[in-house]
C-alpha positions as CSV (number, residue, x, y, z in Angstrom):
1,M,6.0,-43.2,-14.3
2,M,7.0,-39.5,-14.0
3,N,10.5,-38.2,-13.5
4,E,11.4,-36.9,-10.0
5,T,12.6,-33.5,-11.5
6,V,9.9,-31.1,-10.2
7,K,11.5,-27.8,-11.1
8,V,12.8,-26.9,-14.5
9,D,16.5,-26.1,-14.4
10,R,17.1,-22.3,-14.4
11,R,19.2,-22.4,-17.6
12,D,16.5,-24.4,-19.3
13,A,13.9,-22.0,-18.0
14,K,15.8,-19.1,-19.5
15,L,15.8,-20.8,-22.9
16,A,12.1,-21.6,-22.8
17,L,11.2,-18.0,-21.6
18,A,13.2,-16.5,-24.6
19,Y,10.9,-18.3,-27.0
20,I,7.8,-17.4,-25.0
21,Y,8.7,-13.7,-24.9
22,V,9.0,-13.5,-28.7
23,A,5.6,-15.3,-29.0
24,F,3.9,-12.7,-26.9
25,I,5.6,-9.8,-28.7
26,A,4.3,-11.4,-31.9
27,L,0.8,-11.5,-30.3
28,A,0.9,-7.8,-29.6
29,L,2.0,-6.7,-33.1
30,G,-0.1,-9.3,-34.9
31,G,-3.1,-8.5,-32.8
32,L,-2.9,-4.8,-33.6
33,A,-2.8,-5.7,-37.3
34,G,-5.9,-7.9,-36.8
35,L,-7.8,-5.0,-35.2
36,L,-7.0,-2.7,-38.0
37,Q,-8.1,-5.3,-40.5
38,T,-11.6,-5.7,-38.9
39,L,-12.0,-1.9,-38.7
40,V,-11.1,-1.5,-42.4
41,R,-13.5,-4.3,-43.4
42,S,-16.4,-2.5,-41.6
43,G,-16.2,0.3,-44.2
44,K,-16.0,2.9,-41.4
45,F,-12.3,3.3,-41.2
46,Q,-9.4,3.9,-43.6
47,L,-5.7,3.1,-42.9
48,P,-3.5,6.2,-42.4
49,A,-0.3,7.2,-44.4
50,G,-1.1,5.0,-47.4
51,I,-0.6,1.7,-45.5
52,S,-2.1,-1.1,-47.6
53,Y,-4.8,-3.4,-46.2
54,Y,-2.9,-6.4,-47.7
55,T,0.3,-5.3,-45.8
56,I,-1.5,-5.6,-42.4
57,L,-3.3,-8.8,-43.6
58,T,0.1,-10.4,-44.4
59,T,1.5,-9.1,-41.0
60,H,-1.4,-10.5,-39.0
61,G,-1.3,-14.0,-40.6
62,T,2.5,-14.4,-40.5
63,L,2.9,-13.1,-36.9
64,L,0.0,-15.0,-35.3
65,G,-0.2,-18.0,-37.6
66,L,3.5,-18.8,-37.8
67,V,5.5,-16.8,-35.2
68,L,3.3,-16.7,-32.1
69,T,2.5,-20.4,-32.4
70,T,5.9,-21.8,-33.3
71,F,7.8,-19.8,-30.7
72,F,5.4,-20.6,-27.9
73,I,5.2,-24.3,-28.8
74,I,9.0,-24.8,-29.0
75,G,9.5,-22.9,-25.7
76,F,6.8,-25.0,-24.0
77,Q,8.2,-28.2,-25.4
78,F,11.8,-27.4,-24.1
79,A,10.3,-26.8,-20.7
80,A,8.2,-30.0,-20.9
81,I,11.1,-32.3,-21.8
82,S,13.3,-30.6,-19.2
83,R,10.6,-31.2,-16.5
84,T,9.8,-34.8,-17.4
85,S,13.1,-36.2,-18.8
86,G,15.6,-34.3,-16.7
87,T,17.8,-31.2,-17.2
88,L,18.9,-30.5,-20.8
89,S,22.6,-31.1,-21.5
90,D,24.8,-28.1,-22.3
91,R,24.9,-29.3,-25.9
92,V,21.2,-29.6,-26.3
93,R,20.7,-26.2,-24.6
94,F,23.3,-24.6,-26.9
95,W,21.5,-25.9,-30.1
96,G,18.2,-24.7,-28.6
97,W,19.7,-21.2,-28.4
98,V,21.1,-21.5,-32.0
99,G,17.6,-22.4,-33.1
100,F,16.1,-19.5,-31.2
101,W,18.4,-16.9,-32.7
102,M,18.0,-18.2,-36.2
103,M,14.2,-18.2,-35.9
104,T,14.3,-14.7,-34.4
105,V,16.5,-13.3,-37.2
106,G,14.3,-15.0,-39.8
107,T,11.2,-13.6,-38.2
108,T,12.6,-10.0,-38.0
109,T,13.8,-10.2,-41.7
110,T,10.4,-11.5,-42.9
111,V,8.4,-8.9,-40.9
112,F,10.7,-6.1,-42.2
113,F,10.0,-6.9,-45.8
114,I,6.2,-7.2,-45.1
115,L,6.0,-3.9,-43.2
116,T,8.1,-2.0,-45.8
117,G,5.5,-3.0,-48.4
118,Q,7.7,-5.4,-50.3
119,A,5.9,-8.7,-49.5
120,S,2.1,-8.2,-49.4
121,V,1.6,-11.8,-50.5
122,L,-0.6,-12.8,-47.6
123,Y,-0.1,-15.6,-45.1
124,T,-0.3,-18.3,-47.8
125,F,2.2,-16.4,-50.1
126,Y,0.7,-18.0,-53.2
127,A,2.6,-17.8,-56.4
128,P,2.3,-16.0,-58.8
129,L,2.2,-13.1,-56.3
130,Q,5.9,-12.4,-55.8
131,A,7.6,-11.0,-52.7
132,H,11.1,-9.6,-52.2
133,P,13.7,-12.4,-51.9
134,G,14.3,-11.2,-48.3
135,F,10.8,-12.4,-47.4
136,Y,11.5,-16.0,-48.6
137,L,15.0,-15.9,-47.0
138,G,13.5,-14.9,-43.6
139,L,11.0,-17.7,-43.9
140,T,13.8,-20.2,-44.6
141,L,15.7,-19.1,-41.5
142,L,12.6,-19.4,-39.4
143,V,12.0,-23.0,-40.6
144,V,15.6,-24.1,-40.4
145,G,15.9,-22.6,-36.9
146,S,12.9,-24.7,-35.8
147,W,14.5,-27.8,-37.3
148,I,17.6,-27.2,-35.1
149,S,15.4,-26.9,-32.1
150,G,13.6,-30.1,-33.1
151,F,16.8,-32.1,-33.5
152,A,17.9,-30.8,-30.0
153,T,14.6,-32.2,-28.7
154,F,15.3,-35.6,-30.4
155,A,18.9,-35.7,-28.9
156,H,17.5,-35.1,-25.4
157,Y,14.9,-37.9,-25.9
158,A,17.6,-40.3,-27.2
159,R,19.8,-39.6,-24.2
160,W,16.8,-40.4,-21.8
161,K,16.1,-43.7,-23.7
162,K,19.8,-44.7,-23.5
163,E,19.9,-44.0,-19.7
164,H,16.5,-45.8,-19.1
165,P,16.6,-49.0,-21.2
166,G,13.4,-51.0,-21.3
167,K,11.3,-48.1,-19.9
168,A,8.6,-46.1,-21.6
169,S,9.5,-42.5,-22.1
170,P,7.6,-39.9,-20.0
171,L,4.3,-39.0,-21.6
172,L,5.0,-35.3,-22.1
173,T,8.4,-36.0,-23.7
174,F,6.8,-38.6,-26.0
175,M,4.2,-36.0,-27.1
176,A,6.8,-33.3,-27.7
177,V,8.9,-35.7,-29.8
178,T,5.8,-36.7,-31.8
179,N,4.9,-33.1,-32.5
180,M,8.5,-32.3,-33.7
181,V,8.5,-35.3,-36.0
182,L,5.2,-34.0,-37.5
183,W,6.7,-30.5,-37.8
184,L,9.9,-31.8,-39.5
185,V,8.1,-34.0,-42.0
186,C,5.5,-31.3,-42.9
187,T,7.9,-28.4,-43.2
188,L,9.9,-30.3,-45.9
189,G,7.1,-29.1,-48.2
190,V,7.3,-25.4,-47.5
191,A,11.1,-25.6,-47.5
192,A,11.1,-27.2,-50.9
193,T,8.8,-24.7,-52.5
194,V,10.7,-21.7,-51.0
195,L,14.2,-22.9,-51.7
196,I,13.7,-24.7,-55.0
197,Q,10.9,-22.6,-56.6
198,L,10.2,-19.2,-55.0
199,L,13.6,-17.9,-53.9
200,P,15.3,-18.6,-57.3
201,W,12.2,-17.1,-59.1
202,S,12.2,-13.9,-56.9
203,L,15.9,-13.5,-57.5
204,G,15.3,-13.7,-61.3
205,I,17.4,-16.9,-61.6
206,V,14.3,-18.5,-63.2
207,D,11.7,-16.6,-65.1
208,R,8.6,-18.7,-64.4
209,V,7.2,-20.9,-61.6
210,N,4.8,-23.9,-61.6
211,V,1.9,-22.4,-59.5
212,L,0.1,-25.7,-58.9
213,V,3.3,-27.4,-57.6
214,S,4.0,-24.5,-55.2
215,R,0.4,-24.5,-53.9
216,T,0.5,-28.3,-53.4
217,L,3.8,-28.1,-51.5
218,F,2.4,-25.3,-49.4
219,W,-0.7,-27.2,-48.4
220,Y,1.4,-30.4,-47.8
221,F,2.7,-28.2,-45.0
222,G,-0.3,-25.9,-44.3
223,H,-2.7,-28.5,-43.1
224,P,-0.4,-30.5,-40.7
225,L,0.7,-27.0,-39.4
226,V,-2.8,-26.9,-37.8
227,Y,-2.0,-30.1,-35.9
228,F,1.4,-28.8,-34.9
229,W,-0.5,-26.0,-33.2
230,L,-3.1,-28.3,-31.8
231,L,-1.0,-31.1,-30.3
232,P,0.7,-28.9,-27.7
233,A,-2.8,-27.8,-26.6
234,Y,-3.6,-31.5,-26.3
235,M,-0.5,-32.0,-24.2
236,V,-1.9,-29.4,-21.8
237,W,-5.3,-31.1,-21.8
238,Y,-4.0,-34.7,-21.4
239,V,-1.2,-34.1,-18.9
240,A,-1.5,-30.7,-17.1
241,I,-5.3,-30.2,-16.7
242,P,-5.9,-33.5,-14.8
243,K,-3.2,-32.5,-12.3
244,I,-4.6,-28.9,-12.0
245,I,-8.1,-30.3,-11.2
246,G,-6.7,-32.9,-8.8
247,G,-7.5,-35.9,-11.0
248,K,-5.5,-38.5,-13.1
249,I,-4.8,-39.1,-16.7
250,F,-7.6,-41.3,-18.0
251,S,-5.3,-43.5,-20.1
252,D,-1.6,-43.1,-20.8
253,S,-1.7,-45.5,-23.8
254,L,-4.8,-43.9,-25.3
255,A,-3.0,-40.5,-25.2
256,R,0.1,-41.9,-27.0
257,L,-2.0,-43.7,-29.6
258,A,-4.0,-40.5,-30.3
259,F,-0.8,-38.7,-31.0
260,I,0.5,-41.4,-33.3
261,L,-2.8,-41.3,-35.3
262,F,-2.5,-37.5,-35.6
263,L,1.0,-38.1,-37.1
264,F,-0.4,-40.5,-39.6
265,F,-3.5,-38.6,-40.8
266,S,-2.5,-35.0,-40.6
267,I,0.1,-34.9,-43.4
268,P,-1.3,-36.7,-46.5
269,V,-4.5,-34.5,-46.7
270,G,-3.4,-31.2,-48.2
271,F,-5.7,-31.6,-51.2
272,H,-8.7,-30.8,-49.1
273,H,-7.5,-27.2,-49.2
274,Q,-7.3,-27.5,-53.0
275,L,-10.7,-29.1,-53.8
276,L,-11.4,-26.3,-56.4
277,E,-7.9,-26.4,-57.8
278,P,-7.7,-27.5,-61.4
279,G,-5.0,-30.0,-62.4
280,I,-5.6,-32.5,-59.6
281,T,-7.9,-35.4,-60.6
282,P,-11.1,-36.0,-58.5
283,F,-9.8,-39.5,-57.5
284,W,-6.8,-38.1,-55.7
285,K,-8.9,-35.4,-54.0
286,Y,-11.2,-38.2,-52.9
287,V,-8.3,-40.3,-51.4
288,Q,-7.1,-37.3,-49.4
289,V,-10.6,-36.3,-48.2
290,V,-11.0,-39.9,-46.9
291,L,-7.7,-39.6,-45.1
292,T,-8.8,-36.2,-43.7
293,F,-11.8,-37.8,-42.1
294,M,-9.7,-40.3,-40.4
295,V,-8.4,-37.6,-38.2
296,V,-11.8,-37.5,-36.5
297,I,-10.8,-40.7,-34.7
298,P,-8.0,-39.3,-32.5
299,S,-10.0,-36.1,-32.0
300,L,-13.0,-38.1,-30.6
301,M,-10.6,-40.2,-28.6
302,T,-9.2,-37.0,-27.0
303,A,-12.7,-35.7,-26.3
304,F,-13.7,-39.0,-24.7
305,A,-10.5,-39.1,-22.5
306,M,-10.9,-35.5,-21.3
307,F,-14.6,-35.8,-20.3
308,A,-13.8,-39.2,-18.7
309,T,-11.1,-37.5,-16.7
310,F,-13.5,-34.7,-15.6
311,E,-16.3,-37.1,-14.7
312,A,-14.0,-39.5,-12.8
313,Y,-12.7,-36.5,-10.8
314,G,-16.2,-35.2,-10.1
315,R,-17.5,-38.6,-9.0
316,S,-14.5,-39.0,-6.7
317,K,-15.7,-35.8,-5.0
318,G,-19.2,-37.2,-4.5
319,A,-20.9,-35.8,-7.7
320,T,-24.2,-37.6,-8.6
321,G,-26.5,-37.5,-11.6
322,L,-25.6,-37.2,-15.3
323,F,-23.8,-33.8,-15.2
324,G,-23.3,-33.4,-11.4
325,W,-19.5,-33.6,-11.9
326,L,-19.5,-30.3,-13.8
327,R,-20.2,-28.5,-10.5
328,K,-17.1,-30.0,-8.9
329,L,-14.6,-28.6,-11.5
330,P,-12.5,-25.6,-10.4
331,W,-14.2,-22.9,-12.4
332,G,-12.4,-20.2,-10.4
333,D,-8.9,-21.3,-11.5
334,A,-7.8,-19.6,-14.8
335,R,-5.3,-22.5,-15.5
336,F,-8.4,-24.7,-15.9
337,F,-11.0,-22.3,-17.1
338,A,-9.1,-20.9,-20.2
339,P,-8.3,-24.3,-21.7
340,F,-11.8,-25.6,-20.9
341,V,-13.4,-22.7,-22.8
342,G,-11.0,-23.6,-25.6
343,M,-12.3,-27.2,-25.6
344,L,-15.9,-26.0,-25.8
345,F,-15.1,-23.8,-28.9
346,F,-13.5,-26.9,-30.5
347,I,-16.9,-28.5,-30.9
348,P,-18.2,-26.0,-33.5
349,A,-14.7,-25.6,-34.9
350,G,-14.4,-29.3,-35.6
351,A,-17.9,-29.3,-37.2
352,G,-16.8,-26.5,-39.5
353,G,-13.7,-28.4,-40.5
354,I,-15.8,-31.4,-41.6
355,I,-17.9,-29.0,-43.8
356,N,-14.7,-27.5,-45.3
357,A,-13.2,-31.0,-46.1
358,S,-16.4,-32.3,-47.7
359,H,-16.2,-31.8,-51.4
360,Q,-19.9,-30.9,-52.0
361,M,-20.2,-28.5,-49.0
362,D,-16.9,-26.9,-49.7
363,Q,-18.3,-25.7,-53.0
364,V,-20.5,-23.3,-51.0
365,V,-17.9,-21.9,-48.6
366,H,-14.6,-22.3,-50.5
367,N,-12.6,-19.0,-50.4
368,T,-15.3,-17.2,-48.5
369,I,-14.8,-15.6,-45.1
370,W,-16.5,-18.7,-43.6
371,V,-13.1,-20.3,-43.8
372,T,-11.5,-17.4,-41.9
373,G,-14.1,-17.8,-39.2
374,H,-13.4,-21.5,-39.0
375,F,-9.7,-21.1,-38.3
376,H,-10.3,-18.3,-35.9
377,L,-12.3,-20.9,-33.9
378,T,-9.6,-23.7,-34.1
379,V,-6.3,-21.8,-33.8
380,A,-7.3,-18.4,-32.4
381,T,-9.6,-19.8,-29.8
382,T,-9.1,-23.5,-28.9
383,V,-5.3,-23.4,-29.3
384,V,-4.6,-19.8,-28.1
385,L,-6.9,-20.0,-25.0
386,T,-5.1,-23.3,-24.1
387,F,-1.7,-21.6,-24.6
388,F,-2.9,-18.7,-22.4
389,G,-4.1,-21.2,-19.7
390,A,-0.7,-23.0,-19.9
391,A,1.2,-19.6,-19.7
392,Y,-0.6,-18.8,-16.4
393,W,1.5,-21.6,-14.7
394,L,4.4,-22.0,-17.2
395,V,5.6,-18.4,-17.1
396,P,5.6,-18.1,-13.2
397,H,7.2,-21.6,-12.9
398,L,10.0,-20.5,-15.2
399,S,10.4,-17.0,-13.8
400,G,10.3,-18.2,-10.1
401,R,7.1,-16.3,-9.3
402,V,3.5,-17.0,-8.3
403,M,0.2,-15.9,-9.8
404,T,-1.7,-13.7,-7.4
405,K,-5.5,-13.9,-6.8
406,A,-5.9,-10.5,-8.5
407,M,-4.1,-11.8,-11.7
408,N,-6.1,-15.1,-11.6
409,R,-9.3,-13.0,-11.5
410,L,-8.1,-10.9,-14.4
411,A,-7.2,-14.1,-16.4
412,I,-10.8,-15.3,-15.8
413,I,-12.1,-12.0,-17.2
414,Q,-9.6,-12.2,-20.1
415,T,-11.0,-15.6,-21.0
416,V,-14.6,-14.4,-21.0
417,V,-13.6,-11.3,-23.0
418,W,-11.9,-13.5,-25.6
419,A,-14.9,-15.9,-25.8
420,V,-17.3,-13.0,-26.3
421,G,-15.1,-11.3,-28.9
422,M,-14.6,-14.4,-30.8
423,S,-18.3,-15.3,-30.8
424,F,-19.0,-12.0,-32.4
425,M,-16.2,-12.0,-34.9
426,S,-16.1,-15.7,-35.9
427,G,-19.9,-16.0,-35.8
428,S,-20.4,-13.1,-38.2
429,M,-17.6,-14.4,-40.5
430,H,-19.5,-17.7,-40.8
431,F,-22.8,-16.0,-41.6
432,A,-21.2,-13.6,-44.1
433,G,-19.4,-16.5,-45.7
434,L,-22.7,-18.3,-46.3
435,L,-23.8,-15.2,-48.1
436,G,-20.8,-15.4,-50.3
437,A,-18.5,-12.7,-48.7
438,P,-15.0,-13.3,-50.0
439,R,-11.9,-13.8,-47.8
440,R,-8.6,-12.1,-48.3
441,S,-10.2,-8.9,-49.5
442,A,-10.5,-5.3,-48.2
443,F,-13.8,-3.5,-47.9
444,S,-15.8,-3.0,-51.1
445,T,-19.4,-2.7,-52.1
446,Y,-18.6,-4.0,-55.5
447,G,-20.5,-1.1,-57.2
448,N,-23.3,-1.2,-54.6
449,S,-24.2,-4.8,-55.5
450,P,-27.2,-5.9,-53.5
451,Q,-25.4,-9.1,-52.5
452,A,-22.3,-7.1,-51.2
453,L,-24.5,-4.7,-49.3
454,E,-25.9,-7.7,-47.4
455,W,-22.5,-8.4,-46.0
456,I,-21.9,-5.0,-44.4
457,P,-23.8,-5.6,-41.1
458,Y,-21.8,-8.8,-40.5
459,Q,-18.6,-6.9,-41.3
460,I,-19.5,-4.3,-38.7
461,A,-20.1,-7.1,-36.2
462,Q,-16.6,-8.5,-37.1
463,A,-15.1,-5.1,-36.2
464,V,-17.0,-5.1,-32.8
465,G,-15.7,-8.7,-32.2
466,G,-12.2,-7.7,-33.2
467,T,-12.2,-4.7,-30.9
468,I,-13.3,-6.9,-28.0
469,L,-10.5,-9.4,-28.9
470,F,-7.9,-6.6,-28.9
471,I,-9.0,-5.7,-25.3
472,G,-8.4,-9.4,-24.5
473,I,-4.9,-9.2,-26.0
474,I,-4.1,-6.2,-23.9
475,L,-5.3,-8.0,-20.8
476,V,-3.2,-11.1,-21.5
477,L,-0.1,-9.0,-22.1
478,V,-0.6,-7.3,-18.8
479,I,-1.0,-10.7,-17.0
480,I,2.1,-12.3,-18.8
481,T,4.2,-9.2,-18.1
482,N,3.2,-9.4,-14.4
483,L,4.0,-13.1,-14.2
484,A,7.3,-12.7,-15.9
485,F,8.7,-9.6,-14.1
486,F,6.5,-8.2,-11.2
487,A,4.6,-11.0,-9.5
488,P,5.8,-12.1,-6.0
489,K,8.7,-14.5,-5.9
490,G,7.8,-18.1,-5.0
491,E,7.3,-21.6,-6.2
492,T,4.8,-22.4,-9.0
493,E,4.1,-26.0,-9.9
494,F,4.7,-27.4,-13.4
495,P,1.6,-29.7,-13.3
496,V,2.2,-33.2,-14.6
497,A,-0.5,-35.7,-13.8
498,E,0.0,-39.4,-13.2
499,A,-1.9,-42.1,-15.2
500,A,-4.9,-43.7,-13.5
501,E,-3.3,-47.1,-14.4
502,P,0.3,-46.9,-15.5
503,Q,0.4,-49.1,-18.6
504,E,4.2,-49.5,-19.0
505,R,4.2,-52.2,-21.6
506,A,1.7,-50.6,-23.9
507,A,3.4,-47.3,-23.6
508,L,6.8,-48.9,-24.4
509,A,5.4,-50.4,-27.6
510,M,4.6,-46.8,-28.7
511,D,8.2,-45.8,-28.8
512,N,8.7,-47.7,-32.0
513,W,9.7,-44.7,-34.1
514,K,11.0,-46.6,-37.2
515,L,7.5,-48.2,-37.6
516,W,5.5,-44.9,-37.0
517,I,7.7,-42.8,-39.3
518,G,7.6,-45.6,-41.9
519,I,3.8,-45.7,-41.9
520,T,3.7,-41.9,-42.2
521,V,6.1,-41.8,-45.1
522,A,4.1,-44.7,-46.8
523,L,0.8,-42.8,-46.5
524,I,2.4,-39.6,-47.9
525,L,3.8,-41.5,-50.8
526,V,0.4,-43.1,-51.6
527,A,-1.4,-39.8,-51.4
528,Y,1.1,-37.6,-53.3
529,T,3.4,-39.6,-55.6
530,V,1.0,-40.0,-58.6
531,P,-0.6,-36.6,-58.6
532,F,2.8,-34.9,-58.1
533,I,4.3,-36.7,-61.1
534,D,1.2,-35.7,-63.1
535,M,1.7,-32.0,-62.1
536,I,5.2,-32.0,-63.3
537,Q,4.8,-34.0,-66.5
538,N,1.7,-32.1,-67.6
539,A,2.8,-28.7,-66.3
540,P,1.6,-25.5,-68.0
541,P,4.2,-23.0,-69.2
542,G,4.4,-21.5,-65.7
543,S,3.8,-18.0,-64.5
544,K,5.9,-14.9,-64.2
545,G,5.8,-13.0,-60.9
546,Y,3.2,-10.4,-60.1
547,K,3.4,-7.5,-57.7
548,L,-0.2,-6.1,-57.3
549,W,0.5,-3.7,-54.5
């Protein structure tokens, strides 16, 4: 099943590491902004030198939500396709570098305009808040650069298929291709709103913007973005974790099917972020909420496959009883421990997501800090801890080094620190949200309102959690710097597990991209065509730009 290539080619490793280094620089800067935010919201700290709270809020969301994730994912996927489908061609590698530099220039441009106070429009950059044109230009370069990297991935996959007719593609390569298809389809929405609406508007070419259309296009992108973050974590869970613990992939075909279902059901569901948005009829909100709940199916398939893998491994080592297998897992190995803690946090994270997507329950928590607590569980815990766990073998594999016992111990401590910090921060965000505390807002007692005073203890708990998390960021930066530059030289494995039963024919059927992309497009057209026409035909006069900072 798996390709014989055991070591990623040095030139491919260099490309992958470039993306990963930028990701961790973004983690350092975005993490500092996050710490400052929680301190301000506690009411006990004021930002120096007239720095706006909304400037650091925008910095934090952009660097951690878009830059850290996108760079790490593309770096990881280049390494994964090189490892499982053979060394990248010079041409693919060249375009990988073009994508990298375009994304880096775009990121630098965007962050410059945020930090100079010209784009405090928050992570969602909702109109009618208007940023400097340079902010939108930087975002465009970031997205287009990622497209170039995506097409480089497709070119490598096409070459492998041509050289191996009648064979199923390697599982990791298939997963990377699925994730890039998802990314290319969903980023069309954000590219459309930035290029057609917001950039001409910020340049003064047009005077007004249709706010509902821009928000709809943003959430057409914003929700599948979550799955673009999540699917690489699933790649690690399905393919690397079984190898790390010494087991096998539960089912190759189930893994492929789960990824295809994520492609179908993650894009046509953006309205569940707009349940309180006027101008969208209840019927179309209902349609997209139903499609949202369909995504529970591949999520539960993944949970089943992972615990089946763990249990099969434990039983093979002589475990008895209902949960005896738990004792057999390698708890002292950070490569396993960090992603496993991420999996555990995904249970309350998923439950919160079901609440957010339910029309009636969303009325209670919509636009409260509950929502912020929810995505800090999904992205900032499940996904990020899995990425850290993957980095503990990926970075030394690519840099030709080995992780020492001391660094492994530090990585275990880092995971515990992260889990404790996030429990404090996200937990108190959930509770404060139920009491009505708003998201996206700096500290205020709202004229000593009794309701607002109830939130303050929770906001202090958020600052405690944020401080603990920042210690976790410092620890992971120490570990990654060591693994990249100072750890002893040596061979580190890129773990790729084999399937328990190689199901070549079923896996081969999954490579039918015309069918999968066709179904995805059909679902998007069903979910969006009628409401979108309605938004344009019955559009209000539109809004001028506002700069409230």
